[in-house]
N, C-alpha and C positions, 0 to 999 in steps of 0.2 A: 279190400284189396287195394295196392297202389299199383300205379302203372309209371315205369320210369321210362324217360326218352336219353338217348344217348347221342349226339348231334342230328337230331331229329329223323334218324334213318332206323332205327329200332325201337320197338315199342312190347314190354314184356309185363306180363302179371306174375308177381312175387307175394307168398305169404309175408305180413307183417314181420313176423318172428325171424324171417330171414333178411330183412331190409339191411340191418348193421352189416351182414356179411357181404352183400352184394355191391354196397355203397365202397366198401375198403377194396374189395376187388377192381372195382371201376376205378378209385384213385390212383390204386396202385400201378395199372394198367396204363394211364397218363403219363407216367413220370417216365422218362426215356433214360436207358442206361448211358452212362458218361461219354462214350464215344459212337452213340449212335447216330446214324442219319438220319434227318427227318424229312420226309417228302411229303408234302401238303400241296393240296390244290386249292388255288387262289385265283378267282374270278375267270378261269380259263388258261391257268398256269400253271406249271408243277415247280415247286420251289424246294430245292434242297438246301438243307441248312445244318451244318455241325458245330455246337457249342458255340453259336451266335455268329458264325462267319459263313455269310451266303456263298455258297458253291456253284448252283447252276441253277438258272430258270431254264425249264424246257417245255415242250408241247404248247407253244406260244401260238395264241389264237386272237384274244381280244388285243384292243389299240391302247388301253390303261391298266398298267401294271401298280396296284396299291399294296405297299409292303410298310405303310406306316404303323408305328407301336408294336413292333415285332422283334424288338430286343436285341435288335443285330449291331454287332461289335464291329465288323470288318466284311468286305466285299472282296472275294477273290477276283482277280484279271481273269476275264473271259466269262464272267460268271453270266452275261446278257449275250453271249456269243448266240444264242438262239432266237433272240428278241426283234428281229427283224421288222414285226407288227408293231411293236411299241410305239406310242405317240406320247405319251404321258407317264411318267414314271416318279411315282411319289413314296419317298423314302425319308419324311420328316418324322421327328419324334423317335429317334432310334439311338443308339449311342457309338455310332461309327466314327471310329478315331483315325481313319486311315489318312494319308496324304493323296488327295486328289489327283489321279493321274490317268494320262489316255487309256491303259488297259483296262481300269476299271469299268468303262463304259463301251468297250469293245464289241461292236452287234446293233448298236443303237442308231444305225444310220438314219431313222425317219423320225428321231426324236423330235418334238416341238417344246416340250414343258420338263423340266428336271426341278424336283421340290428336295432338297435337303436340308432345309430349314430347322433347328434344334436336333442337331447332333454334335458331335466332337471332333470334326474334322480340324487337323493341324495345320494344312496349308493346302496351297494349290501349286501345282507343278505347270508350267508354261505349255499350253497346247492341251492342257487335260480332257477340253470337252472337244477337241479337233475332230473327234469320230462321228460327232452329232452335228454336221455342218449345217442342218437345218434350225437350229434350237432358235427358238424365240423367248422364251423364259427360264430364268435361271434365279433361284430362289436358295439363296446358302445363309440365311440369317439365321443368328444364333449357333455360332459354331466357335472355333477357336482358333481362327486363321489372324496372323500377326503381321503379315505384311504382303503386299503385291508385287511381284516383278515384271520386268519387261516380259511382253507377250503372253502373259497369264491367260488369255482370252484370245489366243491366236486360233484360226479355224473355225470361227464362228460369228462371221460377218454380217449375220443376220437377224442378232441378238436383238429383242427390242426393249428387253426388260430385265434389269440385275438388281438383286437386292441383296446387299452385303451387310446389312443393319446387325448392331450390336454382335459383332466379333471382337477380335483383340487388338485391332488393325493400328499399329503406330507410323507406319511408313507407306507410301505409297511411291514407287519408283515411277522416273520418266519411263513413257511408254507401256505403262502397266495395261493401258485399255486400247493400244495400238489396233486397228482392224475393226474396231467396232462404229463404223461410220453410219449403221443405222439406228445405233440404240437410241431410245426416247426418254427413259426413266433410269435413273441412278440413285440407287440408295444406300447410304454409308454411313448412316446416322446411329447413334451411340457406340461407335469404337472410341480409339485415342490418338486419333489423327491432330499433330500439331503444326506441321507445315504443309502445305500446297505451294507447288511452284508454278512456275510458267510453262512447264511441258506435262503437268502430271495430268491434265484432262486433255490433250494431245488426241487430234483423231475424230471427238466426239461432235462431229459437227451438224448431227440431227437432233441431239441431246435437247427435251424440251424440260425436262425437271430433276434438278438436282438437290438432294437431302442430304447436308453434311451439318445437321443440328445434333446435338449432344457428344462434341469432341471437346479437343483442346486449342482450337484454331485461335490466335491471338492477334494476327495479322495476315493481310491478303494483299498481295503482289500487286503490280498495276496491270500486269496482263495475264494474270491466271486463268480469268474467262475469256479471254480473246479466242481462244478455239471454239467456242461454245455461240455460236452466232444467233441459233433459234431459240436459244434459253430463254421460256416463259415461266418460270417459276423456281425462284433459289430459296432454300430454308439453311440460315445460319444460326437459327435461334440455340440458346444453352451452349454458347462458346465463351471465349474470352477477351471479344472484340472490344477497344476502347475508345477505338473512332472508325468512323464511316468511311468505307472502301472505296472514295470517291472515284477516284482514275477507274480502279477495276471494273466499276458499273458502268463508265463507258464505253464499254466492248461490248454492252447487252441491249442492243436498240430494242427488241421483241419483248424483253421483261415486263410481266403484268403482274406477278406477286412477288412480294418480296418480304422475307421474314428475320428479323434481326432482333428479336425478343430475347430477353434472358441474357444479355452481353453486361458489358461495364462501359457503355456508351454514357458521355458526360455533356457532351456539346455538339450541336448539330449545327454544321459549318453553312454560311451562304453558297447556295446553289450547289447543295453536297449530292443532292440525285439527279442533276441535270443530264446525265448521259442515259437516264433511264425515262425517258419522255413518257413511254408509254403506260407506265405505273398505274394498275387501279387497285391495289390496295398493299396498304406499306403498315406492316407492323414492328414497333419500338417499343412496345410495353416491356415493363419489368428491366428496365435499365436504370441509371443514375442522373438521367437528363434533369438538367434545371436552367439550361440555356439553351435557345433556339436562335440563332441569327437572323435578322432580318432578310428575308428573301430565300430561308433554307429550301421551301419547296416550289422555288419558281420554275417551270417549264413543267410542274406535273397537272398538267390542265387535265388529264384522264383519271385521275386519280377519284376514287369513291370513297374510300375507307382510309382510316389513319388513325392508328391507335397506339395513343401515348399513356396507356393507363399504367398505373404502378410505378411511376418517376419519381422526381423530387421539384418538379413545378410548384413553385410559391406564390407568384405574383405574375398578372399579366397587364403589362406597361402600355399607358395608351398615349397619344399626341407627345411621342418621342422619337425626334429623328435618328436618321441612319447614323449620323454624325455623332448625338450623344449616346446611343446605345453603342458604339464603339470605344467611347470615352469611359464607361461605366464598366464594360467589361475590362479594359486593357489598363485603365490608372485604377480604378477602385477595385478591380476584380471580382464586380458583382455581377451574378449570372443574370441575364437576361432573356424573357418572354414576351414580345410585345404583340401587337396587333398586325406590325408587320409580318411576324414570324408565319403568318399563314398566308402570305401574299401569294396568288399565284394560283390559290386552290379553286377556281369559279364553279367548279362541278362537285365539289366534294360533298357525300350526302351524310357519313357518318364520321364525326369526330369522337372518340373516346380518350376522356382524360380521367377517368375513375382513378381513386387510390394516390392522388398526388397530394400536394400541401397547400393548396388555394384555397385563401380566405375569403379575397372579395371578388366578384364578379364586376368589372368595371365597366365605365361607359362604351358603349361600341365596343366592347371586346372582341366580337367574332362578325365585324362589320366587310370582313375580306373573304366572307364564305356566303354567299347570296343564295346558294342551293343547298345548304344544309338542313336536313331532313331529321336526324336525331343527334342529339347532343349528352353524352354521358359525361355527368358531372359528380357522380355518388362517391361518398367515402372520402370527402375531402374535410377540409375545415370551413367550410363556407357559413358565414354568418349575416353577410349583407350582400342583396343583388343591386347596385346602384342604378339610379337612373337612366334609362334608355340603353341597358345592357345589350339588348338583343336588337337593338336597330339594324337593317341592311342584311338581316337573316330571314329565310323563309316563313312566312306567316303559320305554319302549319307544324313548325318544328317540334317534335317530342325531347322535352328535356326532364332527364333521371336526377335528380337531387337527393336521393335516400341517403341515409347514413351520415349526414351532416345536421349543422345547429342553427337553420336559417332563421334570425330573428327579425331583419328588415329586409322588405321588397319594396322596392319604388317600382314606379311606372316602368315596364319591361322596355315599350317603346313609345318613342316622340316625336 
């Protein structure tokens, strides 16, 4: 005898000979007619769906409505009109291709979190979420939104977290984020944004983290970040920046973490980061950097980690005056990295120079870094470490020299 359970509600005993027939009947009973209305109970809600279209959610009792991975293709206006108790609405991993609009969310007056990531939403109407005035988290990553118009997020002034990553956004119009004065985190990575203007981030006076990585940004205007006085983290990696946005950084007095890796930076200018004096970590890895001006990091006394891995630094010059450096760069067009390039980094703990083209570690190369604890020189072309190369740095510094061909090591300190 074999026991079958269907939805854990029915247990019946059937002879083995009748099993194929019974299985066929059960499978047929699960296939709805083309126009059948499907009513399903989901964690205290009755959900009505017709051919992928969410018609109505009723009998609302619980505070979390989970509709993830349900094959939804659309949501009718008013479908949530009986969902006043809902605090979290989870609709990720469907195929909802609607233009997001106020009617879709009517009735969700107490909503705090809306997750619609991994759908096919084509756009967002101005004030689309205004019916959920207390919304705090909005997850719209991996949809097909192409632009953000003015007042897109009107009516949700308490929003704290907004994720628009991996859409198809090419344009952010001025005023798109108007009214979001409480927003703390904004994720725009993995879009196609090429231009950000002085009013793009207008009104985001409380923003602390801005992720603009994996876009097509080639330049940053002087006042782009002026509306963001509290910004602590800025991610601009995987773009097309050819120069450090020196003036733009001058408007970010509280910036602590800056990511400029995987761009097209070639030269780091003198005092290039002077406007961000509180920086603690700076990522410049995987660029084309072969020149770092004397005093490029002046004023960065708080910096703890500097990543310069994956660039084109080939030589660290010593005992070269600032005048001589200028002559080498301007007259001979020779890129220069010198001892003075690291001036001002008195509290630096980690310097990452892996995957460059350094052949020789010269005399007192890192004398400007008295508190250095970790130095990564792996995967360069180092064959010689000259006499007194580590003079002036911490006695217990850890040095990674793997992936080189070191044949000559002179006394490291003298």
